LUMKOLNU-75224 format. One line per 5 residues: number of its first residue (from 1); their letters; for each residue x, y, z of N, C-alpha, C. Coordinates in steps of 0.1 Angstrom, whole numbers. Example, Ala and Ser with C-alpha at 12.3 -4.5 7.8 and 13.67 -1.06 7.14 Angstrom:
% residues 2
1 = AS = 132:-57:78:123:-45:78:132:-33:78 | 128:-22:71:137:-11:71:129:0:79 .
***
This chain:
% residues 291
1 = MATLR = 8:-12:0:0:0:0:9:12:0 | 5:23:-8:13:35:-9:13:42:5 | 24:48:8:26:55:21:21:70:18 | 20:77:29:15:91:28:25:99:20 | 38:96:22:48:104:15:47:101:0 .
6 = DIQRR = 44:88:-4:43:85:-18:31:92:-24 | 20:92:-17:8:99:-22:11:114:-24 | 17:120:-14:21:134:-15:30:137:-27 | 39:128:-29:48:130:-41:40:129:-54 | 31:120:-55:23:119:-67:14:131:-69 .
11 = IRSVQ = 8:136:-58:0:149:-59:8:160:-64 | 20:162:-59:29:173:-63:33:171:-78 | 35:159:-82:39:156:-96:27:160:-105 | 15:156:-101:3:159:-110:1:174:-110 | 3:180:-99:1:195:-98:11:202:-108 .
16 = STQKI = 23:197:-108:33:203:-117:29:201:-132 | 24:189:-135:20:186:-148:8:194:-152 | -1:197:-142:-13:205:-145:-9:219:-148 | 1:224:-142:6:238:-145:12:239:-159 | 19:228:-163:24:228:-177:13:227:-187 .
21 = TRAMK = 4:218:-185:-7:217:-195:-16:230:-195 | -18:236:-184:-25:249:-184:-18:260:-192 | -5:260:-190:4:270:-197:4:267:-212 | 5:254:-216:5:251:-230:-9:254:-236 | -19:252:-229:-33:256:-234:-33:271:-237 .
26 = LVAAA = -28:279:-228:-29:294:-230:-20:298:-242 | -9:292:-243:0:295:-254:-6:291:-268 | -12:279:-268:-19:274:-280:-31:283:-283 | -38:288:-273:-49:297:-276:-45:310:-282 | -34:316:-277:-29:328:-282:-24:326:-297 .
31 = KLRRA = -17:315:-300:-12:313:-313:-24:310:-323 | -34:303:-317:-46:300:-325:-53:312:-330 | -54:322:-322:-61:334:-327:-54:340:-339 | -41:341:-339:-34:346:-350:-35:337:-363 | -34:324:-360:-34:315:-371:-48:314:-377 .
36 = QERIT = -59:315:-369:-72:315:-374:-75:328:-382 | -70:339:-378:-72:351:-386:-65:350:-399 | -54:344:-400:-47:343:-413:-54:334:-422 | -58:322:-417:-65:313:-426:-79:318:-430 | -86:325:-422:-99:331:-425:-97:341:-436 .
41 = EARPY = -86:349:-436:-84:359:-446:-79:352:-459 | -72:341:-458:-66:335:-470:-76:326:-478 | -86:320:-471:-95:311:-478:-103:318:-489 | -109:330:-488:-116:336:-499:-107:338:-511 | -94:342:-509:-85:344:-520:-82:331:-527 .
46 = ANRMR = -79:320:-519:-76:308:-525:-88:302:-533 | -100:303:-527:-112:298:-534:-115:305:-546 | -114:319:-546:-117:327:-557:-106:324:-568 | -94:322:-564:-84:318:-574:-87:305:-581 | -92:295:-574:-96:283:-580:-108:285:-590 .
51 = ELLGS = -118:292:-586:-129:295:-595:-125:303:-607 | -117:313:-605:-112:321:-617:-104:312:-627 | -95:304:-621:-87:295:-630:-95:285:-637 | -105:279:-630:-114:270:-637:-122:276:-648 | -126:288:-646:-134:295:-656:-125:298:-668 .
56 = LVSRA = -112:303:-665:-103:306:-676:-99:294:-684 | -96:283:-677:-93:271:-684:-104:266:-693 | -116:267:-688:-128:263:-696:-129:271:-708 | -127:284:-707:-129:293:-719:-118:293:-728 | -106:292:-723:-94:293:-731:-89:279:-736 .
61 = GGEGH = -95:269:-730:-91:255:-734:-78:250:-730 | -71:258:-721:-58:254:-716:-46:256:-725 | -49:256:-738:-39:257:-748:-26:249:-746 | -29:237:-741:-18:227:-739:-8:231:-729 | -11:238:-719:-1:242:-708:3:229:-701 .
66 = PLLAR = 16:228:-698:21:215:-693:16:212:-679 | 11:222:-671:6:219:-658:-8:214:-659 | -14:214:-671:-28:208:-673:-27:195:-680 | -15:191:-684:-13:178:-691:-16:166:-682 | -23:157:-687:-26:145:-679:-18:133:-685 .
71 = RTTGR = -10:126:-677:-2:115:-681:-7:102:-674 | -4:91:-680:-10:78:-675:-1:68:-669 | 12:72:-668:22:62:-663:20:60:-648 | 13:70:-641:9:67:-627:19:71:-616 | 30:76:-620:40:80:-609:34:92:-601 .
76 = TRLVI = 34:90:-588:27:99:-579:36:104:-568 | 34:117:-565:41:123:-554:31:127:-543 | 33:123:-531:23:126:-520:30:135:-510 | 24:146:-508:28:156:-498:20:154:-485 | 27:151:-474:21:148:-462:25:159:-452 .
81 = ITADK = 14:166:-447:17:178:-438:12:174:-424 | 22:173:-415:19:171:-401:26:182:-393 | 25:181:-380:32:191:-371:46:187:-368 | 54:196:-363:67:193:-358:67:188:-344 | 56:190:-337:55:187:-323:43:178:-320 .
86 = GLCGA = 43:171:-309:32:163:-305:23:170:-295 | 17:162:-286:8:168:-275:-4:175:-282 | -9:170:-292:-20:177:-299:-31:166:-303 | -33:157:-294:-43:147:-296:-40:138:-308 | -51:135:-316:-50:127:-328:-46:135:-341 .
91 = FNSNV = -42:147:-339:-39:156:-351:-29:149:-361 | -18:144:-356:-8:138:-365:-12:124:-369 | -17:116:-360:-20:103:-363:-31:101:-374 | -40:111:-374:-51:110:-384:-45:112:-398 | -36:122:-399:-30:124:-412:-21:112:-416 .
96 = LRASL = -14:107:-407:-5:95:-410:-14:83:-414 | -25:81:-407:-34:70:-411:-40:72:-425 | -43:84:-428:-49:87:-441:-38:85:-452 | -26:89:-449:-15:87:-459:-12:72:-461 | -13:64:-450:-11:50:-452:-22:43:-460 .
101 = QFLRE = -34:48:-458:-45:43:-466:-43:47:-481 | -38:59:-484:-36:63:-498:-25:54:-504 | -15:51:-496:-4:43:-502:-8:29:-504 | -16:23:-496:-21:10:-498:-31:9:-510 | -39:19:-511:-48:20:-523:-40:22:-536 .
106 = AGEVD = -28:28:-535:-21:30:-547:-16:17:-553 | -14:7:-545:-10:-6:-550:4:-6:-556 | 5:-10:-569:17:-11:-576:22:3:-582 | 14:13:-580:18:27:-585:31:31:-577 | 40:37:-584:52:43:-579:49:56:-571 .
111 = VTLVV = 50:56:-558:47:68:-550:59:72:-542 | 63:85:-544:73:91:-536:67:101:-527 | 74:104:-515:68:112:-505:76:125:-503 | 68:135:-500:74:148:-495:68:150:-482 | 76:150:-471:71:151:-457:73:165:-452 .
116 = VGKKS = 63:171:-446:63:184:-440:60:182:-426 | 70:185:-417:68:183:-403:76:171:-398 | 81:172:-386:90:162:-380:82:149:-377 | 69:150:-374:62:138:-371:61:129:-383 | 58:134:-395:57:126:-407:71:121:-411 .
121 = RDFYR = 81:129:-409:95:125:-412:99:113:-403 | 96:114:-390:100:103:-381:92:91:-384 | 79:92:-388:71:81:-391:75:73:-403 | 79:80:-414:83:73:-426:98:71:-428 | 105:75:-418:120:73:-419:124:59:-421 .
126 = RRQWA = 118:50:-414:122:36:-414:111:27:-421 | 104:33:-430:94:25:-437:98:24:-452 | 91:16:-459:95:12:-472:94:22:-483 | 86:32:-481:84:42:-491:95:53:-491 | 98:57:-504:109:66:-505:105:81:-502 .
131 = VKSEM = 113:87:-494:110:101:-490:119:110:-499 | 113:117:-508:121:125:-518:127:137:-512 | 119:144:-503:124:156:-496:116:158:-484 | 121:167:-475:114:170:-463:115:185:-460 | 106:190:-453:106:204:-448:102:204:-434 .
136 = LGVFD = 111:209:-426:110:208:-411:111:222:-405 | 105:224:-393:107:236:-385:102:249:-391 | 92:248:-400:87:261:-406:74:266:-400 | 68:259:-392:54:263:-387:55:274:-377 | 65:275:-370:66:286:-360:69:300:-367 .
141 = RLAFS = 74:299:-379:77:311:-387:72:310:-401 | 60:304:-403:55:301:-416:54:314:-424 | 59:314:-436:58:326:-445:55:321:-459 | 51:330:-468:47:326:-482:59:320:-489 | 71:324:-485:83:319:-492:85:304:-490 .
146 = HAQEL = 80:299:-479:80:284:-477:71:277:-487 | 59:283:-489:50:277:-499:56:278:-513 | 63:289:-516:69:291:-529:80:280:-531 | 88:278:-520:98:268:-522:92:254:-524 | 82:250:-516:76:237:-518:69:235:-531 .
151 = AGELI = 61:246:-535:54:245:-547:63:245:-559 | 74:253:-558:84:253:-569:90:239:-571 | 93:232:-560:99:219:-562:89:209:-568 | 76:210:-564:66:201:-570:64:204:-585 | 63:217:-588:61:221:-602:72:216:-611 .
156 = QAYLA = 84:218:-606:96:214:-613:96:199:-616 | 93:191:-606:92:177:-608:81:173:-618 | 70:180:-618:59:176:-627:63:180:-641 | 69:192:-643:73:196:-656:84:188:-662 | 93:183:-653:103:174:-658:98:159:-660 .
161 = EQVDA = 85:157:-658:79:144:-660:85:133:-651 | 90:138:-639:94:128:-629:82:122:-622 | 71:130:-621:59:125:-615:47:128:-625 | 36:121:-623:25:124:-632:13:129:-624 | 14:129:-611:3:135:-602:9:139:-589 .
166 = VHLIY = 4:149:-583:8:154:-570:-4:155:-561 | -4:149:-549:-15:149:-540:-11:155:-527 | -20:162:-520:-18:168:-507:-27:160:-496 | -21:157:-485:-29:153:-473:-25:161:-461 | -36:167:-456:-33:177:-445:-46:178:-436 .
171 = NEFRS = -45:184:-425:-57:187:-416:-63:200:-420 | -75:200:-423:-82:213:-425:-89:218:-412 | -86:231:-409:-92:236:-397:-106:240:-399 | -115:234:-390:-129:237:-390:-133:245:-378 | -128:241:-367:-131:248:-354:-120:244:-344 .
176 = VAVQR = -121:249:-332:-111:246:-322:-111:231:-319 | -123:225:-319:-124:211:-316:-124:201:-328 | -125:207:-340:-127:198:-352:-116:202:-362 | -109:192:-366:-99:193:-377:-102:181:-387 | -104:184:-399:-108:173:-409:-97:170:-418 .
181 = VRREQ = -93:157:-419:-83:153:-429:-88:155:-443 | -80:162:-451:-83:164:-465:-73:158:-474 | -77:153:-485:-68:148:-496:-72:154:-509 | -63:162:-514:-65:169:-526:-55:166:-537 | -59:167:-549:-50:166:-561:-45:180:-564 .
186 = LLPIQ = -32:182:-564:-27:195:-567:-23:196:-581 | -17:185:-587:-13:185:-601:-16:171:-606 | -21:170:-619:-24:181:-628:-36:189:-622 | -36:202:-626:-46:211:-620:-60:207:-626 | -69:206:-616:-83:202:-619:-91:213:-625 .
191 = ADGAG = -98:211:-636:-107:221:-641:-121:215:-641 | -124:206:-633:-138:200:-632:-148:210:-628 | -159:210:-636:-169:220:-633:-166:234:-637 | -155:236:-644:-152:249:-648:-161:253:-660 | -164:266:-660:-172:271:-671:-186:268:-669 .
196 = TGDGA = -191:263:-659:-205:261:-657:-212:273:-652 | -224:275:-656:-232:287:-651:-237:295:-663 | -243:306:-660:-250:314:-671:-240:320:-681 | -228:324:-676:-219:330:-684:-208:321:-690 | -211:308:-690:-201:298:-694:-198:300:-709 .
201 = ATDYL = -208:304:-717:-206:305:-731:-199:318:-735 | -198:327:-726:-191:340:-729:-176:338:-730 | -170:344:-740:-155:343:-741:-150:358:-740 | -137:359:-738:-131:372:-737:-119:373:-747 | -115:385:-748:-102:388:-756:-91:388:-746 .
206 = YEPSA = -81:380:-748:-69:379:-739:-58:387:-744 | -52:395:-735:-40:403:-738:-29:400:-728 | -17:395:-732:-13:393:-745:-19:381:-752 | -21:370:-744:-27:358:-749:-32:349:-737 | -41:340:-740:-46:331:-730:-35:323:-724 .
211 = GAILA = -26:318:-733:-15:310:-729:-6:318:-719 | -3:330:-722:5:338:-713:-1:340:-699 | -14:342:-700:-21:344:-687:-21:331:-679 | -24:320:-686:-23:307:-678:-9:305:-673 | 1:308:-681:15:306:-676:18:313:-664 .
216 = SLLPR = 11:325:-662:14:333:-650:5:328:-639 | -8:325:-642:-17:321:-631:-15:307:-625 | -12:298:-634:-12:284:-629:-1:281:-618 | 11:286:-620:21:284:-609:17:292:-596 | 11:303:-598:6:311:-586:-5:304:-579 .
221 = HVTTQ = -14:297:-587:-25:289:-581:-19:278:-573 | -9:271:-578:-3:260:-571:3:264:-558 | 10:276:-558:16:281:-546:6:285:-536 | -5:291:-541:-15:296:-532:-22:284:-525 | -25:273:-532:-31:262:-526:-22:255:-516 .
226 = VYRAL = -9:255:-519:1:249:-509:2:258:-497 | 2:271:-499:2:280:-487:-10:279:-479 | -22:277:-485:-34:276:-478:-34:263:-470 | -29:252:-476:-28:239:-468:-19:240:-456 | -8:247:-458:1:249:-446:-5:257:-435 .
231 = MESVA = -12:268:-439:-19:276:-429:-31:268:-422 | -38:260:-430:-48:252:-424:-42:242:-414 | -31:237:-417:-24:227:-408:-20:234:-395 | -14:247:-396:-10:254:-385:-21:257:-375 | -32:262:-381:-44:266:-373:-50:253:-366 .
236 = GEHGA = -50:242:-374:-56:230:-369:-47:224:-357 | -34:225:-359:-25:221:-348:-27:228:-335 | -28:241:-336:-30:249:-324:-44:246:-318 | -54:244:-326:-67:241:-321:-67:227:-314 | -60:217:-320:-60:204:-315:-52:204:-302 .
241 = RMTAM = -41:212:-301:-33:212:-289:-40:219:-278 | -48:230:-281:-56:236:-271:-66:227:-265 | -73:220:-274:-83:210:-269:-77:199:-261 | -65:194:-265:-59:183:-258:-53:187:-244 | -48:199:-244:-43:204:-231:-54:208:-221 .
246 = EAATK = -65:212:-227:-77:215:-218:-82:202:-212 | -82:191:-220:-86:178:-215:-76:173:-205 | -63:175:-207:-53:170:-198:-53:178:-185 | -56:191:-186:-57:199:-173:-69:194:-165 | -80:191:-172:-92:186:-165:-89:173:-158 .
251 = NAKEM = -83:164:-166:-79:151:-160:-70:152:-149 | -61:161:-149:-51:163:-138:-59:168:-126 | -68:176:-128:-76:181:-116:-84:170:-110 | -90:161:-118:-97:150:-113:-88:140:-106 | -76:138:-111:-66:129:-105:-62:135:-91 .
256 = IGVLT = -60:148:-91:-56:154:-78:-67:152:-68 | -79:153:-72:-90:150:-63:-90:136:-57 | -88:127:-67:-88:112:-62:-76:110:-53 | -65:115:-56:-53:113:-48:-55:120:-34 | -61:132:-34:-64:138:-21:-73:130:-12 .
261 = IQYNK = -83:124:-18:-92:116:-10:-84:104:-5 | -76:98:-14:-68:86:-10:-58:90:1 | -52:102:0:-43:107:11:-50:109:24 | -62:115:23:-70:117:36:-74:104:42 | -78:94:34:-82:81:40:-70:74:46 .
266 = ARQER = -58:75:39:-46:69:45:-42:76:58 | -43:89:58:-40:96:70:-49:93:81 | -62:92:78:-71:89:89:-69:75:94 | -66:65:85:-63:52:90:-50:52:99 | -41:60:95:-28:61:103:-31:67:117 .
271 = ITKEL = -40:77:117:-43:83:130:-51:74:139 | -61:67:132:-69:57:139:-60:46:145 | -50:41:137:-41:31:142:-33:35:154 | -28:48:153:-20:53:164:-29:54:177 | -41:59:175:-50:60:186:-53:47:193 .
276 = LDIVG = -55:36:184:-57:23:189:-45:18:197 | -33:21:191:-21:17:198:-20:24:212 | -23:37:212:-23:44:225:-33:38:235 | -45:36:230:-55:31:239:-52:17:244 | -46:9:235:-42:-5:239:-31:-5:249 .
281 = GAEAL = -21:5:247:-10:6:256:-15:10:270 | -24:20:269:-29:25:282:-37:14:290 | -45:7:282:-52:-4:288:-43:-15:294 | -32:-18:287:-23:-28:292:-16:-23:305 | -13:-10:306:-6:-4:317:-16:-4:329 .
286 = RQSAE = -29:-2:326:-39:-2:337:-41:-16:343 | -41:-26:334:-43:-39:338:-31:-44:346 | -19:-40:342:-7:-44:349:-6:-37:363 | -11:-25:363:-11:-18:376:-21:-24:386 | -32:-29:381:-42:-35:389:-37:-49:395 .
291 = N = -29:-56:386:-24:-69:391:-12:-67:400 .
***
């Protein structure tokens, strides 16, 4: 049975852990506000960019731009976006589970990986799939230049016909408590549903040409979508960590209550035992004095 000192030591340990989890929750909440503002401002631009590009591709016909070319050899590059740190619930494991499902469904297709975040790097380091490149330690200072670097690498590989498709797997931020795993095809650029609507039949005059406009917009679109996915992951990570630390703080409080009750019971038992010893000793002295 645990002694009073052991129980006191456990209570102090849980109290120290509770202070850490409470502090981590507050830090995550402060970071979440900034990340949520950024992704809320970026989503309309990214969505409008996708709509504009779909409309333009539909009207201009793509003019054979290489980022719209579809190839059938099947070589695929999968970009897996996780966090650099843990203590955020199932945030990382959900993405990794979805990536494993994608790789199993790919079957015999040649799939190479680009891992963003230390958790995905560590997970795939000793597994059979080839990791082409990795991007680590960018989420604390995420900037548009990081998206440009990653998107440029993916575009270059696609144009060089090293891969025939590029997919993203990441956590989409929905709310503080909800992050949804998303899988999107980044390349070749999808034009599904483009040109639908009342003005679909209307065409425009392009200056200097539709091809030149597409050549400018398509790489920018890829970079924008990569940047949006990175920001979604950042906001989702802070939301998941805030929720996880709140639950950990609550659990620590409950554990302290249970340990306090256990300590009080053990202390009462000890006091009762000492009183019984005193009463027994006094009774023995009284009987010996009478004899």
